[in-house]
C-alpha positions as CSV (number, residue, x, y, z in Angstrom):
1,X,36.7,-22.0,9.4
2,X,38.0,-18.6,10.5
3,X,40.6,-18.7,13.2
4,X,40.7,-15.8,15.5
5,X,44.2,-14.5,16.6
6,X,45.5,-15.6,20.0
7,X,46.5,-11.9,20.9
8,X,43.6,-10.2,22.6
9,X,44.0,-6.9,20.7
10,X,44.1,-8.6,17.3
11,X,41.2,-10.7,18.4
12,X,39.0,-7.7,19.3
13,X,40.1,-6.0,16.0
14,X,39.0,-9.0,14.0
15,X,35.6,-9.1,15.8
16,X,34.9,-5.5,15.2
17,X,35.5,-5.9,11.4
18,X,33.2,-8.9,11.3
19,X,30.4,-7.0,13.2
20,X,30.9,-4.0,10.9
21,X,30.7,-6.0,7.7
22,X,27.6,-7.8,8.9
23,X,25.8,-4.5,9.8
24,X,26.4,-2.9,6.4
25,X,25.2,-6.1,4.6
26,X,21.9,-6.0,6.4
27,X,21.4,-2.5,5.4
28,X,21.4,-3.5,1.7
29,X,18.5,-2.5,-0.4
30,X,17.1,-6.0,-0.5
31,X,15.8,-7.0,3.0
32,X,13.3,-9.6,4.3
33,X,10.1,-8.9,6.2
34,X,9.9,-10.4,9.6
35,X,7.0,-8.8,11.1
36,X,3.5,-10.1,10.2
37,X,0.4,-8.5,11.4
38,X,-2.8,-10.3,11.9
39,X,-4.7,-10.0,8.6
40,X,-8.0,-10.2,10.5
41,X,-7.4,-7.2,12.4
42,X,-9.5,-4.1,12.0
43,X,-7.9,-0.6,11.4
44,X,-8.2,1.8,14.2
45,X,-9.3,5.4,13.6
46,X,-6.5,7.9,13.6
47,X,-5.7,10.0,16.6
48,X,-6.7,13.7,16.8
49,X,-3.3,14.7,15.8
50,X,-0.3,13.0,13.9
51,X,3.0,13.4,15.7
52,X,6.5,13.0,14.1
53,X,8.2,13.0,17.5
54,X,9.7,9.6,16.6
55,X,11.1,8.3,13.5
56,X,8.8,6.0,11.6
57,X,9.3,2.4,10.7
58,X,10.8,1.8,7.3
59,X,9.2,-1.3,6.5
60,X,5.4,-1.3,6.2
61,X,3.7,-4.8,6.2
62,X,2.1,-5.7,2.8
63,X,0.2,-8.4,4.3
64,X,-2.1,-5.9,6.2
65,X,-5.5,-6.3,4.5
66,X,-6.2,-2.4,5.2
67,X,-3.7,-2.0,2.2
68,X,-4.2,-3.1,-1.1
69,X,-2.6,-6.6,-1.8
70,X,0.4,-6.6,-4.1
71,X,0.4,-8.5,-7.3
72,X,2.6,-11.2,-5.8
73,X,0.3,-11.5,-2.9
74,X,3.1,-12.5,-0.4
75,X,6.2,-10.6,-1.4
76,X,9.3,-11.7,0.2
77,X,11.5,-8.5,0.0
78,X,11.3,-4.8,-0.4
79,X,13.7,-3.1,-2.6
80,X,14.3,0.4,-1.1
81,X,14.8,3.5,-3.1
82,X,15.8,6.4,-0.8
83,X,15.3,9.7,-2.7
84,X,18.5,11.0,-1.1
85,X,20.5,8.4,-2.9
86,X,19.3,10.0,-6.1
87,X,20.5,13.5,-5.1
88,X,17.5,14.9,-3.2
89,X,18.6,17.5,-0.5
90,X,15.5,17.8,1.6
91,X,16.3,21.3,2.9
92,X,13.0,22.8,1.8
93,X,14.7,25.2,-0.6
94,X,16.5,23.1,-3.2
95,X,14.3,21.8,-6.1
96,X,14.4,18.1,-5.6
97,X,12.0,17.2,-8.5
98,X,14.5,15.5,-10.8
99,X,15.7,13.4,-7.8
100,X,12.2,12.2,-7.1
101,X,11.5,11.4,-10.8
102,X,14.8,9.4,-11.0
103,X,13.8,7.5,-7.8
104,X,10.4,6.8,-9.2
105,X,11.7,5.7,-12.5
106,X,14.1,3.2,-10.9
107,X,11.5,2.0,-8.4
108,X,8.7,1.7,-11.1
109,X,11.2,-0.4,-13.4
110,X,12.2,-2.7,-10.6
111,X,11.4,-6.3,-11.9
112,X,13.2,-8.6,-9.3
113,X,10.8,-11.5,-8.7
114,X,8.5,-11.3,-5.7
115,X,9.5,-7.9,-4.4
116,X,7.8,-4.7,-3.7
117,X,9.5,-1.3,-4.6
118,X,9.7,1.1,-1.7
119,X,10.4,4.9,-2.7
120,X,11.3,6.5,0.6
121,X,10.8,10.1,1.5
122,X,12.7,10.0,4.9
123,X,11.8,11.4,8.2
124,X,13.4,14.6,9.3
125,X,13.7,16.3,5.9
126,X,11.5,18.7,3.7
127,X,11.6,18.2,0.0
128,X,10.5,20.8,-2.4
129,X,9.3,19.6,-5.7
130,X,7.3,21.3,-8.6
131,X,4.3,19.9,-10.7
132,X,5.2,16.3,-11.5
133,X,3.5,13.2,-12.9
134,X,4.6,9.7,-11.6
135,X,3.8,7.5,-14.6
136,X,3.1,3.8,-14.7
137,X,2.4,1.0,-15.2
138,X,5.1,-0.4,-13.2
139,X,6.9,-3.8,-13.1
140,X,6.2,-4.3,-9.3
141,X,3.9,-3.2,-6.6
142,X,4.9,0.3,-5.3
143,X,5.1,1.6,-1.8
144,X,5.6,5.5,-1.9
145,X,6.4,6.0,1.7
146,X,6.2,9.6,2.9
147,X,7.8,9.9,6.4
148,X,9.3,13.4,5.8
149,X,7.6,16.6,4.4
150,X,6.9,17.4,0.6
151,X,6.0,21.0,-0.4
152,X,5.7,22.8,-3.7
153,X,6.9,26.0,-4.6
154,X,5.3,28.9,-2.6
155,X,2.4,30.3,-4.7
156,X,1.5,31.0,-8.2
157,X,4.2,33.6,-8.8
158,X,7.0,31.0,-8.2
159,X,5.3,28.2,-10.2
160,X,7.5,27.4,-13.0
161,X,6.5,28.8,-16.4
162,X,4.8,26.3,-18.6
163,X,3.9,23.9,-15.9
164,X,0.3,22.8,-15.2
165,X,-1.3,25.1,-12.6
166,X,-4.3,22.6,-12.1
167,X,-2.3,19.7,-10.5
168,X,0.8,19.3,-8.4
169,X,1.5,15.6,-7.6
170,X,-0.2,13.2,-10.1
171,X,0.1,9.4,-10.2
172,X,-1.1,8.2,-13.7
173,X,-2.0,4.7,-14.9
174,X,-0.6,3.0,-11.8
175,X,-1.8,-0.6,-11.2
176,X,-0.8,-1.5,-7.7
177,X,0.4,1.1,-5.3
178,X,0.3,2.3,-1.6
179,X,0.8,5.8,-0.6
180,X,1.8,5.5,3.0
181,X,3.8,6.9,5.9
182,X,3.5,9.3,8.8
183,X,4.7,12.4,7.0
184,X,3.1,15.5,5.7
185,X,2.1,16.6,2.1
186,X,1.8,20.4,2.4
187,X,0.2,22.3,-0.6
188,X,1.2,25.8,0.8
189,X,-2.2,27.2,-0.4
190,X,-2.4,30.6,1.2
191,X,-0.9,32.6,-1.7
192,X,-3.4,30.7,-4.1
193,X,-6.4,31.3,-1.8
194,X,-5.6,35.1,-1.8
195,X,-5.6,35.4,-5.6
196,X,-8.1,38.2,-6.6
197,X,-10.1,35.8,-8.8
198,X,-10.9,33.6,-5.7
199,X,-14.4,34.2,-4.0
200,X,-13.0,35.7,-0.9
201,X,-15.4,34.9,2.1
202,X,-14.7,38.0,4.3
203,X,-16.9,40.3,6.1
204,X,-16.7,42.9,3.4
205,X,-18.0,40.9,0.4
206,X,-18.3,43.8,-1.8
207,X,-14.4,43.7,-2.5
208,X,-14.7,40.0,-3.5
209,X,-13.9,39.1,-7.1
210,X,-15.1,35.7,-8.7
211,X,-14.2,34.1,-11.8
212,X,-12.3,31.1,-13.1
213,X,-8.9,30.6,-11.4
214,X,-6.4,28.0,-12.0
215,X,-5.1,26.4,-8.9
216,X,-3.6,22.9,-8.3
217,X,-5.0,19.9,-6.6
218,X,-2.4,18.5,-4.1
219,X,-2.8,14.8,-5.0
220,X,-4.3,13.2,-8.0
221,X,-4.7,9.5,-9.0
222,X,-5.7,9.4,-12.6
223,X,-6.7,6.2,-14.5
224,X,-5.3,3.9,-11.8
225,X,-6.3,0.8,-9.9
226,X,-5.5,-1.0,-6.7
227,X,-4.6,2.1,-4.9
228,X,-4.2,2.5,-1.1
229,X,-3.6,5.9,0.6
230,X,-2.9,5.5,4.3
231,X,-1.6,7.4,7.3
232,X,-0.2,10.5,5.7
233,X,-1.3,14.1,6.5
234,X,-2.3,16.3,3.6
235,X,-2.8,20.1,4.4
236,X,-3.3,23.5,3.0
237,X,-4.0,22.5,-0.6
238,X,-4.4,25.2,-3.1
239,X,-7.6,23.4,-4.2
240,X,-8.8,19.8,-3.8
241,X,-6.5,17.9,-1.4
242,X,-7.0,14.3,-2.7
243,X,-8.6,13.5,-6.1
244,X,-9.5,10.2,-7.6
245,X,-10.4,10.4,-11.3
246,X,-11.0,7.3,-13.5
247,X,-10.0,4.9,-10.7
248,X,-10.9,1.4,-9.7
249,X,-10.5,-0.4,-6.3
250,X,-9.3,2.5,-4.1
251,X,-8.7,2.2,-0.4
252,X,-8.3,5.3,1.8
253,X,-7.6,4.8,5.4
254,X,-6.4,6.8,8.6
255,X,-5.8,10.1,6.8
256,X,-5.7,13.6,8.3
257,X,-6.7,16.4,5.9
258,X,-6.6,20.0,7.2
259,X,-7.0,23.6,5.7
260,X,-8.6,26.7,7.3
261,X,-12.4,26.9,7.2
262,X,-12.5,29.9,4.8
263,X,-10.0,28.3,2.2
264,X,-12.0,28.2,-1.0
265,X,-12.5,25.0,-3.1
266,X,-10.4,23.0,-0.9
267,X,-12.4,19.6,-0.8
268,X,-11.1,17.0,1.2
269,X,-11.5,13.9,-1.1
270,X,-13.0,14.3,-4.4
271,X,-14.2,11.1,-6.4
272,X,-15.3,11.1,-10.0
273,X,-15.7,8.5,-12.7
274,X,-14.3,5.9,-10.1
275,X,-15.8,2.8,-8.6
276,X,-15.1,0.3,-5.7
277,X,-13.8,3.1,-3.4
278,X,-13.5,2.8,0.4
279,X,-12.7,5.7,2.6
280,X,-12.4,4.7,6.2
281,X,-11.1,6.1,9.7
282,X,-10.1,9.6,8.7
283,X,-10.3,13.3,9.9
284,X,-11.1,16.1,7.5
285,X,-11.2,19.7,8.4
286,X,-11.3,22.1,5.6
287,X,-13.0,25.0,3.6
288,X,-15.3,23.0,1.2
289,X,-16.8,19.6,0.8
290,X,-15.5,17.0,3.3
291,X,-15.9,14.4,0.7
292,X,-17.5,15.2,-2.9
293,X,-18.8,12.5,-5.2
294,X,-19.0,13.4,-8.9
295,X,-20.5,11.9,-11.9
296,X,-19.6,8.3,-13.2
297,X,-19.1,7.0,-9.5
298,X,-20.5,3.9,-8.0
299,X,-19.9,1.4,-5.3
300,X,-18.7,3.8,-2.7
301,X,-18.3,3.0,0.9
302,X,-17.5,5.7,3.4
303,X,-17.4,5.1,7.2
304,X,-16.0,6.3,10.4
305,X,-15.2,9.9,9.1
306,X,-14.9,13.0,11.2
307,X,-15.9,16.2,9.1
308,X,-15.2,19.6,10.4
309,X,-15.1,22.0,12.1
310,X,-15.6,24.0,8.8
311,X,-16.5,22.8,5.4
312,X,-19.6,21.7,3.5
313,X,-20.2,18.1,4.7
314,X,-20.4,15.1,2.6
315,X,-21.9,15.8,-0.8
316,X,-22.9,13.9,-4.0
317,X,-22.4,16.5,-6.7
318,X,-22.8,19.0,-8.0
319,X,-24.1,17.1,-10.9
320,X,-25.5,18.1,-14.3
321,X,-23.7,21.3,-14.7
322,X,-24.1,22.9,-18.3
323,X,-26.9,20.4,-19.1
324,X,-24.6,17.4,-18.7
325,X,-25.6,13.8,-18.0
326,X,-24.6,12.4,-14.5
327,X,-24.8,9.1,-13.0
328,X,-24.1,8.1,-9.3
329,X,-25.2,4.9,-7.6
330,X,-24.7,2.6,-4.8
331,X,-23.1,5.1,-2.2
332,X,-23.2,4.4,1.5
333,X,-22.1,6.8,4.2
334,X,-22.2,5.6,7.8
335,X,-20.9,5.9,11.3
336,X,-19.6,9.3,10.9
337,X,-19.6,12.8,12.7
338,X,-20.1,16.1,10.9
339,X,-19.6,19.1,13.2
340,X,-19.7,23.0,12.8
341,X,-20.2,22.8,9.0
342,X,-22.5,24.4,6.5
343,X,-24.0,21.0,5.6
344,X,-24.4,17.5,6.7
345,X,-25.1,14.9,4.1
346,X,-26.1,16.6,0.7
347,X,-27.1,15.9,-2.8
348,X,-26.8,18.9,-5.1
349,X,-27.7,19.1,-8.9
350,X,-28.0,21.8,-11.5
351,X,-31.1,22.5,-13.4
352,X,-30.9,21.2,-17.1
353,X,-29.0,18.1,-16.3
354,X,-30.0,14.5,-16.9
355,X,-29.0,11.2,-15.6
356,X,-29.7,9.9,-11.9
357,X,-28.5,9.5,-8.3
358,X,-29.8,6.3,-6.8
359,X,-29.2,3.6,-4.2
360,X,-27.8,6.0,-1.6
361,X,-27.8,5.3,2.1
362,X,-26.8,7.7,4.9
363,X,-26.8,5.8,8.2
364,X,-25.7,6.6,11.7
365,X,-24.6,10.1,11.1
366,X,-24.0,12.5,14.1
367,X,-24.3,16.2,13.5
368,X,-23.1,19.0,15.7
369,X,-24.3,22.6,15.0
370,X,-24.8,21.9,11.3
371,X,-26.7,24.4,9.1
372,X,-28.3,21.9,6.7
373,X,-28.1,18.5,8.3
374,X,-30.2,16.6,5.4
375,X,-30.3,18.3,2.0
376,X,-31.3,17.7,-1.5
377,X,-30.9,20.8,-3.6
378,X,-31.9,20.4,-7.3
379,X,-31.6,24.1,-7.8
380,X,-27.9,24.3,-7.0
381,X,-26.4,27.5,-8.5
382,X,-23.3,29.5,-7.7
383,X,-24.3,32.8,-9.2
384,X,-27.4,34.9,-9.3
385,X,-28.5,34.2,-12.8
386,X,-29.6,30.6,-13.0
387,X,-32.9,30.4,-15.0
388,X,-35.4,27.6,-14.4
389,X,-35.1,24.6,-16.6
390,X,-37.4,21.5,-17.1
391,X,-34.9,18.7,-17.2
392,X,-33.1,17.5,-14.0
393,X,-31.0,14.7,-12.7
394,X,-33.5,12.2,-11.3
395,X,-33.0,11.4,-7.5
396,X,-34.5,8.3,-6.1
397,X,-33.9,5.4,-3.6
398,X,-32.3,7.6,-1.1
399,X,-32.2,6.5,2.5
400,X,-31.6,8.5,5.7
401,X,-31.3,6.5,8.9
402,X,-30.3,7.4,12.3
403,X,-29.2,11.0,11.5
404,X,-29.1,12.6,14.9
405,X,-27.7,15.8,16.7
406,X,-28.0,19.6,16.6
407,X,-28.6,22.1,13.9
408,X,-28.2,25.9,13.1
409,X,-31.8,27.4,13.0
410,X,-30.8,29.8,10.2
411,X,-31.9,26.8,8.0
412,X,-34.4,24.0,8.3
413,X,-33.0,20.7,9.7
414,X,-34.1,19.0,6.4
415,X,-34.2,20.7,2.9
416,X,-35.6,18.5,0.1
417,X,-35.9,20.8,-2.7
418,X,-36.5,18.7,-5.8
419,X,-37.2,19.7,-9.4
420,X,-40.7,20.8,-10.5
421,X,-40.6,18.5,-13.3
422,X,-38.6,15.5,-12.0
423,X,-39.7,14.8,-8.4
424,X,-37.6,13.0,-5.9
425,X,-39.0,9.6,-5.3
426,X,-38.6,6.7,-2.8
427,X,-37.0,8.7,-0.1
428,X,-36.8,6.9,3.2
429,X,-36.3,8.9,6.6
430,X,-36.3,6.8,9.7
431,X,-35.0,7.5,13.3
432,X,-34.3,11.1,12.7
433,X,-33.6,13.3,15.7
434,X,-32.6,16.8,15.0
435,X,-32.8,19.7,17.5
436,X,-31.6,23.3,17.7
437,X,-28.0,23.7,18.7
438,X,-29.1,26.6,21.2
439,X,-32.3,27.0,23.3
440,X,-34.4,28.1,20.3
441,X,-37.7,27.3,18.6
442,X,-37.4,24.3,16.3
443,X,-37.8,25.0,12.4
444,X,-40.1,22.8,10.4
445,X,-38.6,20.7,7.6
446,X,-38.9,21.9,4.1
447,X,-40.0,19.8,1.2
448,X,-40.7,20.4,-2.5
449,X,-41.9,17.9,-5.0
450,X,-40.3,15.2,-2.7
451,X,-41.9,11.7,-2.2
452,X,-41.3,8.9,0.2
453,X,-41.9,7.4,3.6
454,X,-41.0,8.2,7.3
455,X,-41.7,6.9,10.6
456,X,-43.8,8.6,13.2
457,X,-41.1,9.0,15.8
458,X,-38.8,11.2,13.8
459,X,-37.9,14.6,15.4
460,X,-39.1,17.0,14.1
461,X,-42.1,15.5,12.3
462,X,-41.6,15.2,8.5
463,X,-45.1,15.8,7.4
464,X,-44.1,17.6,4.2
465,X,-43.1,14.5,2.6
466,X,-45.6,13.2,0.1
467,X,-46.6,9.6,-0.5
468,X,-44.7,7.9,-3.2
469,X,-46.5,8.3,-6.7
470,X,-47.7,5.4,-8.7
471,X,-45.1,4.1,-11.3
472,X,-47.6,5.2,-14.0
473,X,-47.0,8.8,-13.1
474,X,-43.3,8.6,-13.4
475,X,-43.3,8.0,-17.0
476,X,-39.7,7.3,-18.4
477,X,-37.9,8.4,-15.3
478,X,-36.9,5.0,-14.0
479,X,-33.6,3.7,-15.6
480,X,-32.2,7.0,-16.3
481,X,-28.8,5.4,-15.7
482,X,-28.3,1.7,-16.3
483,X,-27.0,-0.4,-13.4
484,X,-23.0,-0.6,-13.8
């Protein structure tokens, strides 16, 4: 047993050495989780703003069911990989890309049993990194914790030569990861939005130049599974803010996504070729679709979103571009608010496409001064030269329930514009209550080749909706896309 010196000064010195040694040992990379949250608690919606006035906790709880479970289910420890320990400076000027890649490679290769790797982007620093792919699969579950700020180089002129201009931060072939934290991912999009190839939305539209234009999505998850994104703020992306492509089991919770209302093509969250996706409790204010759902997507659950001001609402599509086949099914959007937006809930398809959209429910949606609260547009077109075509994506089994609020009378409160040759069928509209946002005369709904049922109490009356045709008249429309 250690004997302390009898002399008071020597005794104090010995105690000080013991305390200091104990402190540094507890700061080692391997540390134990002590706090256990209630796994049955439900996540709370985010506040209207995310503050960084206090440093965040460095140890997220992997037992929280709002995050994806780790492969070990109950990990005992986290192994922390602070990017500063790999040479990152964090002054917003120095290129920290190689340090991030080195930290990722080390975290991804961690194979200590029953541990989670935590790559830490610490609070109080701004890290500048260029277009980067973080590649898996990894040997352990990954926590990528952003508590500081991450930015790219500022604009296309400073983008490194030879690097992909369509993507910035990419996570590829990851099975088991949580991107978490209270920090900010700032895409610094202004110089990209100002490119002459962008469709400028200004008062003097005669000066606008349109055309293809490469701009990076801020965050992309590609061919990944068991992914959680929670808590971080993503802002000012040059194009799409957060994209899931070819992913399975995705959980999005408590995000704040922001960009100016006139920023072009800045979708908040885009989903394509993905399934089993949950998007909950988030605030998105941007210049394009709040959430857009592309082809190959099914089993999508969206709830408790606030979209706007600005943007184009929640959209399925656009689908069927360039005569392509598109399939979307089993989508639920509920308990959400869309305000001061061009659209509310929308399905948009190009003429000439094929496939189907089916099994979609929009339930308990509150709209505030929205131009097109309910919209099916099977004549979607982004230019003035879109000739009529006979084939179309088949839209059926769509439910609109409890859609209420105010609309901008420049457009009808409901626009159900379906293909001449491929009607929309089995549309159900109930408990609809849409009134003009100002003291103006109400506008009647618009229907074209749309079939379904409605109740007698909806406001305004939806008399333009036709009764469902018999199945004999539908020919080979049913079953355009098989059930996944």
